[in-house]
mmCIF file of the N, C-alpha and C atoms, coordinates in Angstrom:
data_MODEL
# 
_entry.id   MODEL 
# 
loop_
_atom_site.group_PDB 
_atom_site.id 
_atom_site.type_symbol 
_atom_site.label_atom_id 
_atom_site.label_alt_id 
_atom_site.label_comp_id 
_atom_site.label_asym_id 
_atom_site.label_entity_id 
_atom_site.label_seq_id 
_atom_site.pdbx_PDB_ins_code 
_atom_site.Cartn_x 
_atom_site.Cartn_y 
_atom_site.Cartn_z 
_atom_site.occupancy 
_atom_site.B_iso_or_equiv 
_atom_site.pdbx_formal_charge 
_atom_site.auth_seq_id 
_atom_site.auth_comp_id 
_atom_site.auth_asym_id 
_atom_site.auth_atom_id 
_atom_site.pdbx_PDB_model_num 
ATOM 1   N N  . MET A 1 1  ? -65.524 33.161 -0.247  1.00 0.00 ? 1  MET A N  1 
ATOM 2   C CA . MET A 1 1  ? -64.017 32.513 -0.278  1.00 0.00 ? 1  MET A CA 1 
ATOM 3   C C  . MET A 1 1  ? -63.107 33.491 0.700   1.00 0.00 ? 1  MET A C  1 
ATOM 4   N N  . GLU A 1 2  ? -62.116 32.401 1.240   1.00 0.00 ? 2  GLU A N  1 
ATOM 5   C CA . GLU A 1 2  ? -60.970 32.753 2.222   1.00 0.00 ? 2  GLU A CA 1 
ATOM 6   C C  . GLU A 1 2  ? -59.778 33.443 1.245   1.00 0.00 ? 2  GLU A C  1 
ATOM 7   N N  . THR A 1 3  ? -59.148 34.527 1.855   1.00 0.00 ? 3  THR A N  1 
ATOM 8   C CA . THR A 1 3  ? -58.192 35.769 1.447   1.00 0.00 ? 3  THR A CA 1 
ATOM 9   C C  . THR A 1 3  ? -56.966 34.663 1.107   1.00 0.00 ? 3  THR A C  1 
ATOM 10  N N  . PHE A 1 4  ? -56.104 35.058 0.593   1.00 0.00 ? 4  PHE A N  1 
ATOM 11  C CA . PHE A 1 4  ? -55.013 34.275 0.170   1.00 0.00 ? 4  PHE A CA 1 
ATOM 12  C C  . PHE A 1 4  ? -54.240 34.128 1.252   1.00 0.00 ? 4  PHE A C  1 
ATOM 13  N N  . ASP A 1 5  ? -54.003 35.105 2.554   1.00 0.00 ? 5  ASP A N  1 
ATOM 14  C CA . ASP A 1 5  ? -53.520 34.923 3.677   1.00 0.00 ? 5  ASP A CA 1 
ATOM 15  C C  . ASP A 1 5  ? -53.903 33.640 4.681   1.00 0.00 ? 5  ASP A C  1 
ATOM 16  N N  . GLU A 1 6  ? -55.352 33.818 4.387   1.00 0.00 ? 6  GLU A N  1 
ATOM 17  C CA . GLU A 1 6  ? -56.147 32.987 5.308   1.00 0.00 ? 6  GLU A CA 1 
ATOM 18  C C  . GLU A 1 6  ? -56.184 31.151 4.795   1.00 0.00 ? 6  GLU A C  1 
ATOM 19  N N  . LEU A 1 7  ? -55.623 31.616 3.288   1.00 0.00 ? 7  LEU A N  1 
ATOM 20  C CA . LEU A 1 7  ? -55.797 29.835 2.784   1.00 0.00 ? 7  LEU A CA 1 
ATOM 21  C C  . LEU A 1 7  ? -54.074 29.215 3.629   1.00 0.00 ? 7  LEU A C  1 
ATOM 22  N N  . VAL A 1 8  ? -53.251 30.462 3.269   1.00 0.00 ? 8  VAL A N  1 
ATOM 23  C CA . VAL A 1 8  ? -51.542 29.593 3.449   1.00 0.00 ? 8  VAL A CA 1 
ATOM 24  C C  . VAL A 1 8  ? -51.631 29.251 5.121   1.00 0.00 ? 8  VAL A C  1 
ATOM 25  N N  . ASP A 1 9  ? -52.716 30.080 5.936   1.00 0.00 ? 9  ASP A N  1 
ATOM 26  C CA . ASP A 1 9  ? -52.603 29.808 7.529   1.00 0.00 ? 9  ASP A CA 1 
ATOM 27  C C  . ASP A 1 9  ? -53.586 28.373 7.686   1.00 0.00 ? 9  ASP A C  1 
ATOM 28  N N  . ALA A 1 10 ? -54.159 28.292 6.902   1.00 0.00 ? 10 ALA A N  1 
ATOM 29  C CA . ALA A 1 10 ? -55.191 26.955 6.880   1.00 0.00 ? 10 ALA A CA 1 
ATOM 30  C C  . ALA A 1 10 ? -54.481 25.978 6.788   1.00 0.00 ? 10 ALA A C  1 
ATOM 31  N N  . ILE A 1 11 ? -53.494 25.808 5.596   1.00 0.00 ? 11 ILE A N  1 
ATOM 32  C CA . ILE A 1 11 ? -53.010 24.836 4.487   1.00 0.00 ? 11 ILE A CA 1 
ATOM 33  C C  . ILE A 1 11 ? -51.766 24.491 5.581   1.00 0.00 ? 11 ILE A C  1 
ATOM 34  N N  . ASN A 1 12 ? -51.168 25.679 6.367   1.00 0.00 ? 12 ASN A N  1 
ATOM 35  C CA . ASN A 1 12 ? -49.975 25.422 7.549   1.00 0.00 ? 12 ASN A CA 1 
ATOM 36  C C  . ASN A 1 12 ? -50.738 24.430 8.532   1.00 0.00 ? 12 ASN A C  1 
ATOM 37  N N  . VAL A 1 13 ? -51.745 25.013 8.874   1.00 0.00 ? 13 VAL A N  1 
ATOM 38  C CA . VAL A 1 13 ? -52.494 24.192 10.213  1.00 0.00 ? 13 VAL A CA 1 
ATOM 39  C C  . VAL A 1 13 ? -52.826 22.899 9.718   1.00 0.00 ? 13 VAL A C  1 
ATOM 40  N N  . ALA A 1 14 ? -53.179 22.453 8.683   1.00 0.00 ? 14 ALA A N  1 
ATOM 41  C CA . ALA A 1 14 ? -53.542 21.334 8.100   1.00 0.00 ? 14 ALA A CA 1 
ATOM 42  C C  . ALA A 1 14 ? -52.564 20.270 7.844   1.00 0.00 ? 14 ALA A C  1 
ATOM 43  N N  . LEU A 1 15 ? -51.349 20.626 7.149   1.00 0.00 ? 15 LEU A N  1 
ATOM 44  C CA . LEU A 1 15 ? -49.981 20.710 7.397   1.00 0.00 ? 15 LEU A CA 1 
ATOM 45  C C  . LEU A 1 15 ? -49.327 19.931 8.727   1.00 0.00 ? 15 LEU A C  1 
ATOM 46  N N  . ASP A 1 16 ? -49.636 20.887 9.847   1.00 0.00 ? 16 ASP A N  1 
ATOM 47  C CA . ASP A 1 16 ? -48.907 20.668 10.957  1.00 0.00 ? 16 ASP A CA 1 
ATOM 48  C C  . ASP A 1 16 ? -49.875 19.253 11.654  1.00 0.00 ? 16 ASP A C  1 
ATOM 49  N N  . ALA A 1 17 ? -51.255 19.278 11.397  1.00 0.00 ? 17 ALA A N  1 
ATOM 50  C CA . ALA A 1 17 ? -52.012 18.340 11.803  1.00 0.00 ? 17 ALA A CA 1 
ATOM 51  C C  . ALA A 1 17 ? -51.900 16.834 10.913  1.00 0.00 ? 17 ALA A C  1 
ATOM 52  N N  . GLY A 1 18 ? -51.448 16.986 9.886   1.00 0.00 ? 18 GLY A N  1 
ATOM 53  C CA . GLY A 1 18 ? -50.911 15.759 9.175   1.00 0.00 ? 18 GLY A CA 1 
ATOM 54  C C  . GLY A 1 18 ? -52.349 15.533 8.394   1.00 0.00 ? 18 GLY A C  1 
ATOM 55  N N  . ASP A 1 19 ? -53.200 16.434 8.066   1.00 0.00 ? 19 ASP A N  1 
ATOM 56  C CA . ASP A 1 19 ? -54.280 16.578 7.297   1.00 0.00 ? 19 ASP A CA 1 
ATOM 57  C C  . ASP A 1 19 ? -54.185 16.584 6.288   1.00 0.00 ? 19 ASP A C  1 
ATOM 58  N N  . TRP A 1 20 ? -53.967 15.578 5.238   1.00 0.00 ? 20 TRP A N  1 
ATOM 59  C CA . TRP A 1 20 ? -53.795 15.785 3.978   1.00 0.00 ? 20 TRP A CA 1 
ATOM 60  C C  . TRP A 1 20 ? -54.881 16.124 2.936   1.00 0.00 ? 20 TRP A C  1 
ATOM 61  N N  . GLY A 1 21 ? -55.997 15.458 3.426   1.00 0.00 ? 21 GLY A N  1 
ATOM 62  C CA . GLY A 1 21 ? -57.252 15.297 2.706   1.00 0.00 ? 21 GLY A CA 1 
ATOM 63  C C  . GLY A 1 21 ? -57.433 17.201 2.726   1.00 0.00 ? 21 GLY A C  1 
ATOM 64  N N  . THR A 1 22 ? -57.585 18.044 3.782   1.00 0.00 ? 22 THR A N  1 
ATOM 65  C CA . THR A 1 22 ? -57.767 19.515 3.771   1.00 0.00 ? 22 THR A CA 1 
ATOM 66  C C  . THR A 1 22 ? -56.625 20.058 2.805   1.00 0.00 ? 22 THR A C  1 
ATOM 67  N N  . VAL A 1 23 ? -55.288 19.749 3.024   1.00 0.00 ? 23 VAL A N  1 
ATOM 68  C CA . VAL A 1 23 ? -54.392 20.115 2.287   1.00 0.00 ? 23 VAL A CA 1 
ATOM 69  C C  . VAL A 1 23 ? -54.596 20.284 1.244   1.00 0.00 ? 23 VAL A C  1 
ATOM 70  N N  . VAL A 1 24 ? -55.126 19.165 0.264   1.00 0.00 ? 24 VAL A N  1 
ATOM 71  C CA . VAL A 1 24 ? -55.309 18.617 -1.119  1.00 0.00 ? 24 VAL A CA 1 
ATOM 72  C C  . VAL A 1 24 ? -56.552 19.932 -1.457  1.00 0.00 ? 24 VAL A C  1 
ATOM 73  N N  . LEU A 1 25 ? -57.316 19.715 -0.590  1.00 0.00 ? 25 LEU A N  1 
ATOM 74  C CA . LEU A 1 25 ? -58.290 20.975 -0.653  1.00 0.00 ? 25 LEU A CA 1 
ATOM 75  C C  . LEU A 1 25 ? -58.162 22.213 -0.816  1.00 0.00 ? 25 LEU A C  1 
ATOM 76  N N  . LEU A 1 26 ? -57.563 22.661 0.326   1.00 0.00 ? 26 LEU A N  1 
ATOM 77  C CA . LEU A 1 26 ? -57.063 24.211 0.191   1.00 0.00 ? 26 LEU A CA 1 
ATOM 78  C C  . LEU A 1 26 ? -55.959 24.531 -0.761  1.00 0.00 ? 26 LEU A C  1 
ATOM 79  N N  . THR A 1 27 ? -55.100 23.723 -1.132  1.00 0.00 ? 27 THR A N  1 
ATOM 80  C CA . THR A 1 27 ? -53.912 24.117 -2.089  1.00 0.00 ? 27 THR A CA 1 
ATOM 81  C C  . THR A 1 27 ? -54.553 24.447 -3.707  1.00 0.00 ? 27 THR A C  1 
ATOM 82  N N  . GLY A 1 28 ? -55.412 23.590 -3.470  1.00 0.00 ? 28 GLY A N  1 
ATOM 83  C CA . GLY A 1 28 ? -56.781 23.671 -4.972  1.00 0.00 ? 28 GLY A CA 1 
ATOM 84  C C  . GLY A 1 28 ? -56.890 25.178 -5.185  1.00 0.00 ? 28 GLY A C  1 
ATOM 85  N N  . SER A 1 29 ? -57.342 25.988 -4.085  1.00 0.00 ? 29 SER A N  1 
ATOM 86  C CA . SER A 1 29 ? -57.809 27.004 -3.824  1.00 0.00 ? 29 SER A CA 1 
ATOM 87  C C  . SER A 1 29 ? -56.861 28.274 -4.156  1.00 0.00 ? 29 SER A C  1 
ATOM 88  N N  . LEU A 1 30 ? -55.965 27.545 -3.056  1.00 0.00 ? 30 LEU A N  1 
ATOM 89  C CA . LEU A 1 30 ? -54.587 28.419 -3.253  1.00 0.00 ? 30 LEU A CA 1 
ATOM 90  C C  . LEU A 1 30 ? -53.994 28.870 -4.450  1.00 0.00 ? 30 LEU A C  1 
ATOM 91  N N  . TYR A 1 31 ? -53.708 27.687 -5.206  1.00 0.00 ? 31 TYR A N  1 
ATOM 92  C CA . TYR A 1 31 ? -52.918 27.684 -6.776  1.00 0.00 ? 31 TYR A CA 1 
ATOM 93  C C  . TYR A 1 31 ? -54.018 28.681 -7.334  1.00 0.00 ? 31 TYR A C  1 
ATOM 94  N N  . GLN A 1 32 ? -55.484 28.519 -7.614  1.00 0.00 ? 32 GLN A N  1 
ATOM 95  C CA . GLN A 1 32 ? -55.598 29.699 -8.395  1.00 0.00 ? 32 GLN A CA 1 
ATOM 96  C C  . GLN A 1 32 ? -55.848 30.939 -7.758  1.00 0.00 ? 32 GLN A C  1 
ATOM 97  N N  . GLU A 1 33 ? -55.770 31.148 -6.831  1.00 0.00 ? 33 GLU A N  1 
ATOM 98  C CA . GLU A 1 33 ? -55.781 32.340 -6.040  1.00 0.00 ? 33 GLU A CA 1 
ATOM 99  C C  . GLU A 1 33 ? -54.535 33.177 -6.577  1.00 0.00 ? 33 GLU A C  1 
ATOM 100 N N  . ALA A 1 34 ? -53.081 32.168 -6.603  1.00 0.00 ? 34 ALA A N  1 
ATOM 101 C CA . ALA A 1 34 ? -52.037 32.284 -6.841  1.00 0.00 ? 34 ALA A CA 1 
ATOM 102 C C  . ALA A 1 34 ? -51.367 33.138 -8.261  1.00 0.00 ? 34 ALA A C  1 
ATOM 103 N N  . VAL A 1 35 ? -52.222 31.997 -9.042  1.00 0.00 ? 35 VAL A N  1 
ATOM 104 C CA . VAL A 1 35 ? -52.575 32.373 -10.936 1.00 0.00 ? 35 VAL A CA 1 
ATOM 105 C C  . VAL A 1 35 ? -53.463 33.408 -11.251 1.00 0.00 ? 35 VAL A C  1 
ATOM 106 N N  . ALA A 1 36 ? -54.094 33.804 -10.350 1.00 0.00 ? 36 ALA A N  1 
ATOM 107 C CA . ALA A 1 36 ? -55.195 34.921 -10.564 1.00 0.00 ? 36 ALA A CA 1 
ATOM 108 C C  . ALA A 1 36 ? -54.239 36.163 -10.288 1.00 0.00 ? 36 ALA A C  1 
ATOM 109 N N  . VAL A 1 37 ? -53.535 36.235 -9.450  1.00 0.00 ? 37 VAL A N  1 
ATOM 110 C CA . VAL A 1 37 ? -52.719 37.296 -8.940  1.00 0.00 ? 37 VAL A CA 1 
ATOM 111 C C  . VAL A 1 37 ? -51.113 37.189 -9.498  1.00 0.00 ? 37 VAL A C  1 
ATOM 112 N N  . GLY A 1 38 ? -50.701 36.319 -10.489 1.00 0.00 ? 38 GLY A N  1 
ATOM 113 C CA . GLY A 1 38 ? -49.574 36.543 -11.245 1.00 0.00 ? 38 GLY A CA 1 
ATOM 114 C C  . GLY A 1 38 ? -48.755 35.475 -10.198 1.00 0.00 ? 38 GLY A C  1 
ATOM 115 N N  . GLU A 1 39 ? -49.084 35.006 -9.474  1.00 0.00 ? 39 GLU A N  1 
ATOM 116 C CA . GLU A 1 39 ? -47.761 34.605 -8.740  1.00 0.00 ? 39 GLU A CA 1 
ATOM 117 C C  . GLU A 1 39 ? -47.660 33.173 -9.249  1.00 0.00 ? 39 GLU A C  1 
ATOM 118 N N  . THR A 1 40 ? -47.000 33.172 -10.003 1.00 0.00 ? 40 THR A N  1 
ATOM 119 C CA . THR A 1 40 ? -46.431 32.045 -11.159 1.00 0.00 ? 40 THR A CA 1 
ATOM 120 C C  . THR A 1 40 ? -45.573 31.106 -10.197 1.00 0.00 ? 40 THR A C  1 
ATOM 121 N N  . ASP A 1 41 ? -44.489 31.442 -9.847  1.00 0.00 ? 41 ASP A N  1 
ATOM 122 C CA . ASP A 1 41 ? -43.706 30.652 -9.341  1.00 0.00 ? 41 ASP A CA 1 
ATOM 123 C C  . ASP A 1 41 ? -44.197 30.345 -7.730  1.00 0.00 ? 41 ASP A C  1 
ATOM 124 N N  . LEU A 1 42 ? -45.410 31.099 -6.962  1.00 0.00 ? 42 LEU A N  1 
ATOM 125 C CA . LEU A 1 42 ? -45.526 30.532 -5.992  1.00 0.00 ? 42 LEU A CA 1 
ATOM 126 C C  . LEU A 1 42 ? -47.033 29.187 -6.523  1.00 0.00 ? 42 LEU A C  1 
ATOM 127 N N  . ALA A 1 43 ? -47.756 29.524 -7.199  1.00 0.00 ? 43 ALA A N  1 
ATOM 128 C CA . ALA A 1 43 ? -48.610 28.700 -7.862  1.00 0.00 ? 43 ALA A CA 1 
ATOM 129 C C  . ALA A 1 43 ? -47.764 27.134 -8.080  1.00 0.00 ? 43 ALA A C  1 
ATOM 130 N N  . ALA A 1 44 ? -46.435 27.269 -8.836  1.00 0.00 ? 44 ALA A N  1 
ATOM 131 C CA . ALA A 1 44 ? -45.902 26.325 -8.983  1.00 0.00 ? 44 ALA A CA 1 
ATOM 132 C C  . ALA A 1 44 ? -45.325 25.542 -7.804  1.00 0.00 ? 44 ALA A C  1 
ATOM 133 N N  . LEU A 1 45 ? -45.173 25.850 -6.831  1.00 0.00 ? 45 LEU A N  1 
ATOM 134 C CA . LEU A 1 45 ? -45.324 25.489 -5.603  1.00 0.00 ? 45 LEU A CA 1 
ATOM 135 C C  . LEU A 1 45 ? -46.241 24.870 -4.679  1.00 0.00 ? 45 LEU A C  1 
ATOM 136 N N  . VAL A 1 46 ? -46.998 25.574 -4.923  1.00 0.00 ? 46 VAL A N  1 
ATOM 137 C CA . VAL A 1 46 ? -48.256 25.065 -4.360  1.00 0.00 ? 46 VAL A CA 1 
ATOM 138 C C  . VAL A 1 46 ? -49.101 23.971 -5.326  1.00 0.00 ? 46 VAL A C  1 
ATOM 139 N N  . GLU A 1 47 ? -48.590 24.000 -6.486  1.00 0.00 ? 47 GLU A N  1 
ATOM 140 C CA . GLU A 1 47 ? -48.986 22.851 -7.347  1.00 0.00 ? 47 GLU A CA 1 
ATOM 141 C C  . GLU A 1 47 ? -48.102 21.276 -6.829  1.00 0.00 ? 47 GLU A C  1 
ATOM 142 N N  . ASP A 1 48 ? -46.856 21.701 -5.929  1.00 0.00 ? 48 ASP A N  1 
ATOM 143 C CA . ASP A 1 48 ? -45.969 20.380 -5.887  1.00 0.00 ? 48 ASP A CA 1 
ATOM 144 C C  . ASP A 1 48 ? -46.452 20.179 -4.660  1.00 0.00 ? 48 ASP A C  1 
ATOM 145 N N  . LEU A 1 49 ? -47.042 20.677 -3.670  1.00 0.00 ? 49 LEU A N  1 
ATOM 146 C CA . LEU A 1 49 ? -47.643 20.535 -2.649  1.00 0.00 ? 49 LEU A CA 1 
ATOM 147 C C  . LEU A 1 49 ? -48.987 19.936 -2.545  1.00 0.00 ? 49 LEU A C  1 
ATOM 148 N N  . HIS A 1 50 ? -49.726 20.253 -3.496  1.00 0.00 ? 50 HIS A N  1 
ATOM 149 C CA . HIS A 1 50 ? -51.075 19.549 -3.673  1.00 0.00 ? 50 HIS A CA 1 
ATOM 150 C C  . HIS A 1 50 ? -50.567 18.445 -4.373  1.00 0.00 ? 50 HIS A C  1 
ATOM 151 N N  . CYS A 1 51 ? -49.649 17.583 -5.235  1.00 0.00 ? 51 CYS A N  1 
ATOM 152 C CA . CYS A 1 51 ? -49.145 16.524 -5.468  1.00 0.00 ? 51 CYS A CA 1 
ATOM 153 C C  . CYS A 1 51 ? -48.745 15.808 -4.343  1.00 0.00 ? 51 CYS A C  1 
ATOM 154 N N  . ILE A 1 52 ? -48.177 16.146 -3.537  1.00 0.00 ? 52 ILE A N  1 
ATOM 155 C CA . ILE A 1 52 ? -47.119 15.737 -2.732  1.00 0.00 ? 52 ILE A CA 1 
ATOM 156 C C  . ILE A 1 52 ? -48.656 15.422 -1.394  1.00 0.00 ? 52 ILE A C  1 
ATOM 157 N N  . ALA A 1 53 ? -49.700 16.273 -1.281  1.00 0.00 ? 53 ALA A N  1 
ATOM 158 C CA . ALA A 1 53 ? -50.717 15.852 -0.668  1.00 0.00 ? 53 ALA A CA 1 
ATOM 159 C C  . ALA A 1 53 ? -51.391 14.641 -0.882  1.00 0.00 ? 53 ALA A C  1 
ATOM 160 N N  . GLN A 1 54 ? -51.730 14.782 -2.320  1.00 0.00 ? 54 GLN A N  1 
ATOM 161 C CA . GLN A 1 54 ? -52.491 13.392 -3.117  1.00 0.00 ? 54 GLN A CA 1 
ATOM 162 C C  . GLN A 1 54 ? -51.776 12.299 -2.856  1.00 0.00 ? 54 GLN A C  1 
ATOM 163 N N  . ASP A 1 55 ? -50.533 12.327 -3.130  1.00 0.00 ? 55 ASP A N  1 
ATOM 164 C CA . ASP A 1 55 ? -49.342 10.895 -2.859  1.00 0.00 ? 55 ASP A CA 1 
ATOM 165 C C  . ASP A 1 55 ? -49.729 10.666 -1.370  1.00 0.00 ? 55 ASP A C  1 
ATOM 166 N N  . ALA A 1 56 ? -49.696 11.441 -0.028  1.00 0.00 ? 56 ALA A N  1 
ATOM 167 C CA . ALA A 1 56 ? -50.109 11.098 0.753   1.00 0.00 ? 56 ALA A CA 1 
ATOM 168 C C  . ALA A 1 56 ? -51.410 10.241 1.188   1.00 0.00 ? 56 ALA A C  1 
ATOM 169 N N  . LEU A 1 57 ? -52.276 10.789 0.533   1.00 0.00 ? 57 LEU A N  1 
ATOM 170 C CA . LEU A 1 57 ? -53.636 10.194 0.643   1.00 0.00 ? 57 LEU A CA 1 
ATOM 171 C C  . LEU A 1 57 ? -53.401 8.705  0.225   1.00 0.00 ? 57 LEU A C  1 
ATOM 172 N N  . VAL A 1 58 ? -52.679 8.553  -0.953  1.00 0.00 ? 58 VAL A N  1 
ATOM 173 C CA . VAL A 1 58 ? -52.680 7.385  -1.364  1.00 0.00 ? 58 VAL A CA 1 
ATOM 174 C C  . VAL A 1 58 ? -51.923 6.554  -0.677  1.00 0.00 ? 58 VAL A C  1 
ATOM 175 N N  . ARG A 1 59 ? -50.907 6.770  -0.553  1.00 0.00 ? 59 ARG A N  1 
ATOM 176 C CA . ARG A 1 59 ? -49.746 5.941  0.106   1.00 0.00 ? 59 ARG A CA 1 
ATOM 177 C C  . ARG A 1 59 ? -49.785 6.316  1.716   1.00 0.00 ? 59 ARG A C  1 
ATOM 178 N N  . PRO A 1 60 ? -50.286 6.273  2.415   1.00 0.00 ? 60 PRO A N  1 
ATOM 179 C CA . PRO A 1 60 ? -50.127 6.533  3.743   1.00 0.00 ? 60 PRO A CA 1 
ATOM 180 C C  . PRO A 1 60 ? -48.967 5.474  4.778   1.00 0.00 ? 60 PRO A C  1 
ATOM 181 N N  . LEU A 1 61 ? -49.078 4.393  4.005   1.00 0.00 ? 61 LEU A N  1 
ATOM 182 C CA . LEU A 1 61 ? -47.950 4.011  4.746   1.00 0.00 ? 61 LEU A CA 1 
ATOM 183 C C  . LEU A 1 61 ? -46.529 4.126  4.438   1.00 0.00 ? 61 LEU A C  1 
ATOM 184 N N  . VAL A 1 62 ? -46.529 4.533  3.445   1.00 0.00 ? 62 VAL A N  1 
ATOM 185 C CA . VAL A 1 62 ? -45.061 5.099  2.635   1.00 0.00 ? 62 VAL A CA 1 
ATOM 186 C C  . VAL A 1 62 ? -44.768 6.697  3.454   1.00 0.00 ? 62 VAL A C  1 
ATOM 187 N N  . VAL A 1 63 ? -45.833 7.114  3.960   1.00 0.00 ? 63 VAL A N  1 
ATOM 188 C CA . VAL A 1 63 ? -45.705 8.659  4.459   1.00 0.00 ? 63 VAL A CA 1 
ATOM 189 C C  . VAL A 1 63 ? -45.207 8.535  5.791   1.00 0.00 ? 63 VAL A C  1 
ATOM 190 N N  . ALA A 1 64 ? -45.986 7.461  6.760   1.00 0.00 ? 64 ALA A N  1 
ATOM 191 C CA . ALA A 1 64 ? -45.520 7.137  8.063   1.00 0.00 ? 64 ALA A CA 1 
ATOM 192 C C  . ALA A 1 64 ? -44.372 6.982  8.034   1.00 0.00 ? 64 ALA A C  1 
ATOM 193 N N  . LYS A 1 65 ? -43.648 5.917  7.026   1.00 0.00 ? 65 LYS A N  1 
ATOM 194 C CA . LYS A 1 65 ? -42.079 5.833  7.290   1.00 0.00 ? 65 LYS A CA 1 
ATOM 195 C C  . LYS A 1 65 ? -40.981 6.783  6.868   1.00 0.00 ? 65 LYS A C  1 
ATOM 196 N N  . VAL A 1 66 ? -41.587 7.611  6.076   1.00 0.00 ? 66 VAL A N  1 
ATOM 197 C CA . VAL A 1 66 ? -40.781 9.095  5.985   1.00 0.00 ? 66 VAL A CA 1 
ATOM 198 C C  . VAL A 1 66 ? -41.033 9.792  7.419   1.00 0.00 ? 66 VAL A C  1 
ATOM 199 N N  . LEU A 1 67 ? -41.847 9.913  7.527   1.00 0.00 ? 67 LEU A N  1 
ATOM 200 C CA . LEU A 1 67 ? -42.014 10.736 9.166   1.00 0.00 ? 67 LEU A CA 1 
ATOM 201 C C  . LEU A 1 67 ? -41.420 9.814  10.248  1.00 0.00 ? 67 LEU A C  1 
ATOM 202 N N  . GLU A 1 68 ? -41.021 8.955  10.521  1.00 0.00 ? 68 GLU A N  1 
ATOM 203 C CA . GLU A 1 68 ? -40.647 8.219  11.397  1.00 0.00 ? 68 GLU A CA 1 
ATOM 204 C C  . GLU A 1 68 ? -39.146 8.105  11.056  1.00 0.00 ? 68 GLU A C  1 
ATOM 205 N N  . SER A 1 69 ? -38.593 8.704  10.112  1.00 0.00 ? 69 SER A N  1 
ATOM 206 C CA . SER A 1 69 ? -37.286 8.496  10.140  1.00 0.00 ? 69 SER A CA 1 
ATOM 207 C C  . SER A 1 69 ? -36.485 9.833  10.663  1.00 0.00 ? 69 SER A C  1 
# 
């Protein structure tokens, strides 16, 4: 299992690469870690990012338009 900081770093790399599938996978793990250590505010933000990444996988054309703006 990756450490908390390693997960954050890996998510940032995946975000920079536009690798939404990896973001979905890693945010699930980071969410669990944040909850386990009592970081509820961080867990809520990670959950939001997880949902955004899932939407990006389902609606790639909409994401492309947003990124072009």
